C-alpha positions, 0 to 999 in steps of 0.5 A, a space after each residue: 801282741 798278747 790276747 789281753 793287750 789286744 783286747 785292752 787296745 780294742 777297749 781303748 779305741 771303742 770307749 774313746 771313739 770320738 777322740 780317736 776319730 778326731 785324732 786320726 783326721 788331724 794326723 791325716 790332714 798333716 800327712 796329706 799336706 805333704 801332697 802340696 809339695 807335689 813329690 819330686 816329679 817323675 823318674 824314668 827307668 833310664 835314670 837308674 844307676 847301673 855300673 856296667 861296661 855298656 852304661 860306661 860306654 854310653 856315658 863316654 859316647 854322650 860326652 864325646 860324640 856329636 850328632 843330631 840333638 833334635 827329635 826325629 819322626 818317621 813318615 811312611 806312605 804305603 800302597 801294598 798293591 801299587 807303587 809309591 814312586 809314581 810322579 803323582 805320589 812323589 809330588 803329593 809327598 812334597 806338597 804335604 811338606 809344603 803344607 806343613 811348612 806353611 803352618 807357622 806353628 808346625 814350621 817352628 818345630 822343624 829343624 833345618 829343612 825339616 823333611 828328608 825322604 825319597 821324594 826329596 832325593 829324586 826332586 833334588 836330582 831333578 833340580 840338579 839335572 835342570 841346572 846341568 850340574 856336573 856335581 850334585 847340589 851342595 845345598 838342598 833346593 827349596 820345596 818350591 824348586 823341588 816341586 817345580 822340577 818334578 811338575 815339569 816332567 811327565 811320568 816317563 821322565 820321572 821314571 827315567 830319573 828314578 832309574 838313574 837315582 836308584 841305579 846301584 852303581 850311580 853316584 848322582 846323589 853324592 852322600 844321599 843314600 836313596 835305599 835308606 828310604 825304601 823298604 827291605 823288600 825293595 829290589 835295587 835298581 827297580 823304579 817301583 816300591 810298595 812303601 817309602 819313608 821320609 824323616 821328619 826332623 824337629 827341634 828339641 827345645 825342652 829343658 832338663 828332664 822335660 819333654 819337648 811338648 810342642 814338638 810332640 804335639 806337632 807330630 800328632 798334627 802332622 800325622 792327621 794331615 798325612 792320613 788326610 792326604 794319603 789312603 795309607 800312611 802314618 807318622 811314628 814318633 814319640 809324640 804320636 806314641 805318647 798321644 796314642 797311649 794317653 788316649 788309649 788309657 783315657 778310653 780304657 778307664 772311660 769304659 772300665 771305670 763304670 763296670 769296675 765301680 758297678 762290680 765293686 759296689 755289687 760285690 760289696 753290696 752282696 757282702 755287706 748288704 748295708 750301704 752305710 758300711 760300704 760308704 764307711 769302707 770308701 771313707 777309710 780308703 780315702 784316708 789311706 790314699 790321702 796318706 799315700 799322696 802326702 808321704 810322696 810329698 813329704 819324702 820327695 819321692 819321684 813318680 816312676 812306673 814301679 810305684 803304680 802297684 802301690 795304690 792297688 796294693 793298698 786298695 786291696 789291703 784296705 778292702 780286706 782290712 775293712 771286711 775283717 773288722 766289720 765282719 768280726 764286729 757283726 759276728 760279735 754283735 750276733 753273739 757268734 764270736 767270743 763264745 767258748 763252745 767247750 764251756 759255753 762261756 762268753 770268754 771275751 765279753 764279761 766283767 773284764 774287757 769290753 763289758 762297759 755299758 753302751 751308753 749311746 744305745 737305747 732300749 730300741 733295736 740292737 741296744 740290749 743290756 749288757 750281759 750278766 757276767 759269765 752268761 752267753 750273750 746272743 746280741 751285744 750292744 754296739 760299743 761292746 760288740 766292736 770291742 770284742 770284734 776288734 779285739 779278736 782281729 786286731 792281732 791279725 791286722 797288726 801282724 799282717 801290717 808289720 810282716 808285709 811292711 817289714 817285708 817291703 821295707 827290706 827292699 831299701 837295701 836295693 842299689 836302685 833308687 826306684 826300688 828303695 822308693 817303692 819299699 819306703 812308700 809301700 811300708 808307709 802305705 801299709 802302716 796307713 792302712 792299719 791306721 785307717 782300718 785298725 784305728 779309724 774305721 772301728 771308732 767311726 763305725 761305733 759313732 755312726 752306728 750309735 747315732 743311726 740307731 739312736 736317732 732313726 731306730 734303724 737297726 745296725 745288726 746284720 749277719 756276717 758274710 759266710 757265717 749265715 746259712 746260705 750257698 756261701 756258707 754251704 760251699 765254705 763248709 764243704 771246703 772245711 770238711 775236705 780239709 779235715 777228711 783229706 788234708 794229705 790229698 789237698 796238700 799234694 795237689 797244691 804242691 804238684 800244681 806249684 811244682 808245675 808252676 815252678 817248672 813253667 816259670 823256668 821257661 818264662 819270658 824275661 825280656 823287655 819289649 817296648 812294642 808290648 807297651 803300645 796301645 791295641 785297637 779295641 775289639 769289635 764289641 766296643 764299637 757298640 758302646 755308643 758315647 763310650 766307644 773308644 777310638 781307633 788305634 793302629 800304632 802297634 801295627 804301624 810300629 811293627 811294619 816300620 820296624 820290619 821294613 825300614 831303618 828307624 832313625 831314633 833311639 828306638 831303632 839304633 844300637 851302637 858299638 864303641 870302639 877304642 884303642 888303635 882306631 887308626 889301624 887300616 885293618 879296622 876299616 877293612 874289617 868294618 866294611 867286610 862285616 857290613 858286606 856280609 850282612 847280618 845273620 842276627 834277626 834284630 840288625 837291619 839289612 839294607 835292600 842291597 844286602 849290606 848290614 845297615 851300619 854307619 861308621 867311619 868307613 861309611 862316612 869316608 865314602 859319603 864325604 869323599 863323594 861330595 868333597 874333591 879334597 877328601 876324595 883325592 886324599 883317599 884315592 892316594 891312600 887306597 891301594 885296592 880301589 874300595 874307597 877306603 884308605 890302607 895308609 895314612 888313616 889319621 890324615 884322612 880322619 883329619 880331612 873328614 873333620 875339616 870337610 864335614 865336622 858334623 858327620 865326622 863327630 857322629 862316628 869319631 871322637 878326638 882329644 884336645 890335641 886333635 888325636 882320634 881316640 875312638 870310633 862309633 858304629 850306629 846299627 839300625 835294628 828292628 825296634 819291635 824286637 826285645 831290648 835283650 835280643 837287640 843287646 845280644 845281637 849288638 854284643 855279638 857284632 861287637 865281639 866279631 870286630 874285636 876278635 878280628 882286630 888286635 889292640 882294640 876293644 868294642 863294646 855294645 851300647 846305645 839306648 836300647 842296649 843300656 835299657 836291656 842292661 838296666 831292665 835285667 839289673 832291675 829284674 834281678 833286684 826285684 827277684 832278690 827283693 822277693 827272696 828277702 821279703 819272704 825271709 824277713 816275713 818268715 822270721 817275723 812270723 816265727 818270732 810272733 807265733 813263738 812268743 804267742 803260742 810257743 810254736 816254731 812251726 806255725 810261722 812256716 805253715 802260714 807262709 807256705 800257701 803264700 809261696 805256693 800261690 806265687 808258684 801258681 801265678 808264675 806258672 799261669 803267666 808262663 802259660 798265658 805268655 806274659 813275660 816276667 820282667 821288671 813291670 810284671 815282677 812289681 805286680 806280682 809283689 801283690 801276691 806276696 802282700 795280699 797272700 801274707 795278709 790272707 794267710 795270717 788272718 786264717 792262721 790266727 783265726 784257726 788257733 783262736 777257734 781251736 782253743 774254743 772248739 771241742 773238735 778239730 773239725 769244728 775249729 776248721 769249719 768255723 775258721 773257713 766260714 768266718 774268716 774264709 767268708 771274709 776273705 772270699 768277699 775281699 778276694 771277689 771285690 779286689 779281683 773283680 775291680 782289677 780284673 776288668 783291666 784285662 779289657 783295657 786298650 793299653 797292654 800294660 793295663 791289661 797285664 796289670 789286670 790279669 796278673 793282679 786278678 790271678 794273684 788275688 784269686 790264687 792267694 785266696 784259693 791257697 789260704 782256704 784249701 791248703 792252709 787249713 789242710 796244713 794246719 790239720 796235718 800239723 795238729 795231728 802230727 803234734 798229737 802223735 808226737 805228744 802220744 809217743 812222748 807219753 
């Protein structure tokens, strides 16, 4: 956009301001109507399509294996200084189960017997003993029978029963493994333990792509009952986790929102010093968010965690755009903008552009008469001032809009749907920001200021922030002086810090850990907030304890290995048994109290079913040459017997084709859910590779929810990093073309973009120092550094070129750029950094990281633009002068 074209554009907006306001409101209404469609629901990261062996194996498992399709929660009872296996403690657990069963609402969510824990195992053994059964009961006794069997025994009798049940050589319980309900620290054979586990099995009655909300609500209710009955106990499940996250987010915003609003209003108040301008800025932000909601509806874009960055990006850009328009308008109205110091002529306010009479201004305050052509004007009327101010900044606004929109839109080539949606919505939102603040706000401000001055006599003249004499102006002038006196030193320091940041980024954590998303308890100072004081959140500690001490019976605590090939090879069963017997050196794979790896597979199911079924036991015995409980011959026949005797258990670890032939086997590995998904995936792959290396003719592939999450997260991060590179290249090409057309300069685009890259390096280095992982979550947040950094840099670069044409000296041009545009950038950065930085005090770790990373991104972008960019421009100018001198 040439200078004359930008001025004609500004004239059109200001002279037809009423029409512009009405037109934008009508279009906004049409776009916002799309919100009525409600978008396309929600999209989970797990829904992304990634072609990998792990995801292919997961699809095979999903289509060929059975198992519990319900929901499982874990109930933990602790007594770190005592014993949870006493008669009274076990009875308390059974009575809790009875109380839950008595509640019809909670009972309706339970599957089968609902609860299974060590208390049930011991009580079932007591019932069997009372019946003089030679074999364990094939059906679980009622809770009434279990409670009665324990109540009839004194403490000593219960301890003797425990000794029989927990004897490593005992088969009193058949298929039930009591060690599965005891912590890793438990010593096999002991009758005491400091913690115990019970499983809460629930139904999943949700429809497709929906949550079983009634089941999740029941988990929360059961957790409350557990905490009331025991001194130290908790329930962990998806419902409890969702409830804690929701409450923590609500508590966080209840605490933070007032502070954020106060900070925003305070900073904007200091910057604008005009409540009406603040109100107009919020009106513009409302227009942008209305467009955003409408675009999601019209384009049927589903919500996902990545899109959370879009409204924050747009709010940041909105505040910045609004400040630039208003401050340029104020400079123009004061006569500080548009005057060529070389000639003393008002270059942008003459008989040409912007000279029309301000018919809505009176002879009162600020109305003024149009200047005599060719003479310098110290105070312009409203409409003419907006024409000059908007004409001077609209090119930078347009360039920032096009460059950032194209940069983000370039991500539409991503193979991941959520990244494509992020690209489209970001680009559309950035366009909406220009409409709101490059079209709507200037026209609306002309109308509002004219009405206020004409009807009330309230002068709307206010100085621009950073330009007026004061501490801000003094600081900015010193920065300008530093850039002209020691530009090399400034650039060297910036590059050294960027190099350090880039080096630190090489060691940054890139793993994805679900524990990092659990709410944390509030700091002590939050308890003094009265009605705003947050609740207590122990879920992060509970999850860490559960993961460290017990086998998690859910997708959070299990990975899988899919084995295909000749799975009837007897050597495979022996290899699996040997792998379990040797435990696991990998930190994420759980080890049972008896030292064996916590793995379920065909070998464990054979032993479990044989212990409870005489037919299977006899068949295994006839084919077991070494007495280890596993067949060395006729494995196919044993597998067929498993499906006949216990089809549910068999289908969990074996799959068959239509002809009944066993085609694959599955291992279920209990893992520590507190470890990162990548660590669990690596350890599971190592376990699978070990089995594959021992047995010829089979393939073993790591899979399962956690493993595929790691694969998807790695693919997502790789895509985001590639998107960053593409975005920067696209922006560079655009800026190079823009500055070549406008100024015939190929280097200016590179110079303007360098501070953006440097600030990004600073950000990655700071994240590494603070221990913040660079994963798919934070990678999206760092896109703010690119979006806002490009915006800041274009504004400063355009202002410098404009001022250089009008100022006598290079120092004067740099000084005016930093005090004018730099002051506006300072106000914008302070506002957005303060608003988002307070999220660092949130109880939700994702909100904390969002606040910290966003705040740093904004501050680093500002610092790079007001220090490094002016220095680069000075060096470029001096190099050009030397080159021109040599050519002469």
